[in-house]
C-alpha positions in Angstrom: -111.1 55.6 -99.5 -108.2 56.2 -101.5 -107.4 59.8 -103.4 -108.0 58.4 -107.1 -111.2 56.7 -106.4 -114.7 58.1 -108.2 -116.5 59.1 -105.1 -113.4 60.7 -103.4 -114.8 63.8 -101.5 -113.0 67.0 -101.1 -112.4 68.1 -97.2 -114.7 71.3 -97.3 -117.4 69.1 -99.6 -120.2 68.9 -97.1 -119.8 72.2 -96.2 -119.9 73.7 -99.4 -123.2 71.3 -100.8 -125.2 72.4 -97.6 -123.9 76.5 -98.8 -125.3 76.1 -101.9 -128.1 74.7 -100.8 -129.4 77.2 -98.3 -129.2 79.9 -101.3 -131.4 77.8 -103.1 -129.3 75.8 -105.2 -129.6 72.4 -106.2 -126.6 69.8 -105.7 -125.7 66.5 -107.4 -122.6 64.5 -106.4 -121.2 63.1 -110.2 -118.5 60.0 -109.2 -118.0 59.7 -113.0 -114.3 59.6 -112.6 -111.7 59.9 -115.3 -111.0 63.9 -114.1 -115.3 64.7 -114.7 -115.5 67.6 -112.1 -117.3 66.9 -108.5 -120.9 68.7 -108.7 -123.7 69.6 -110.9 -124.9 72.5 -109.8 -128.7 73.7 -110.7 -129.6 77.5 -109.6 -133.2 80.1 -111.6 -133.2 77.2 -114.2 -129.5 77.3 -115.4 -126.8 74.2 -114.8 -123.4 74.7 -114.2 -120.8 71.7 -113.3 -118.5 72.9 -110.1 -115.4 71.3 -109.1 -115.4 72.0 -105.4 -111.6 71.8 -103.9 -110.3 73.2 -99.8 -108.6 76.9 -99.6 -104.9 77.2 -99.3 -103.5 76.6 -96.3 -102.2 79.1 -93.5 -99.1 79.1 -95.0 -100.6 79.1 -98.3 -99.6 75.5 -99.5 -100.8 73.8 -102.4 -101.3 69.4 -101.6 -104.4 68.4 -102.1 -105.6 72.0 -103.8 -105.1 72.0 -107.2 -106.2 70.7 -109.8 -105.1 66.9 -111.1 -103.7 65.6 -114.3 -106.6 63.7 -115.0 -109.1 67.0 -114.0 -106.8 69.4 -116.5 -107.3 66.7 -118.5 -111.0 66.6 -118.9 -111.4 70.6 -118.7 -109.2 70.8 -121.9 -111.2 67.8 -123.9 -114.8 68.8 -122.8 -116.6 71.1 -125.4 -119.1 72.0 -123.2 -118.7 74.8 -120.5 -115.5 75.1 -118.3 -116.3 74.0 -114.9 -116.0 76.1 -112.1 -113.3 75.9 -108.9 -114.6 76.3 -105.8 -113.0 76.6 -103.1 -114.7 78.9 -100.6 -118.5 80.4 -100.0 -117.6 83.5 -101.8 -116.6 81.8 -105.1 -119.7 80.2 -104.5 -121.5 83.3 -104.0 -119.9 84.4 -107.4 -120.8 81.9 -109.3 -124.6 81.4 -108.1 -124.3 85.3 -109.1 -123.6 84.8 -113.0 -125.9 82.3 -113.0 -128.5 84.0 -111.8 -127.4 86.9 -114.5 -127.5 84.2 -116.9 -131.4 83.0 -116.1 -132.5 86.5 -116.3 -130.6 87.4 -119.7 -132.3 83.5 -120.8 -135.5 84.7 -119.8 -135.7 88.1 -120.9 
């Protein structure tokens, strides 16, 4: 599949999706294209957008891990919440903690 295809998935997509699901989150792939985020994540009644990217390589390389120009433009034009950039399970944990706190505030 070419890099520009709408259904392109990053190398760690399956691993991160399974990680979120194991933590109790719902994960839906968004094959929208045009720079829109990869995923819709639901957790404890809170929904957020996420972009999955591979972490830096052992030498700190940036190839295939930075946001594309289309993704940056989409974020700048979007009037909703900014998508989370998720590279590792640790990033996923931070996102889920934020979502859990948000759920507590909304349900208080």
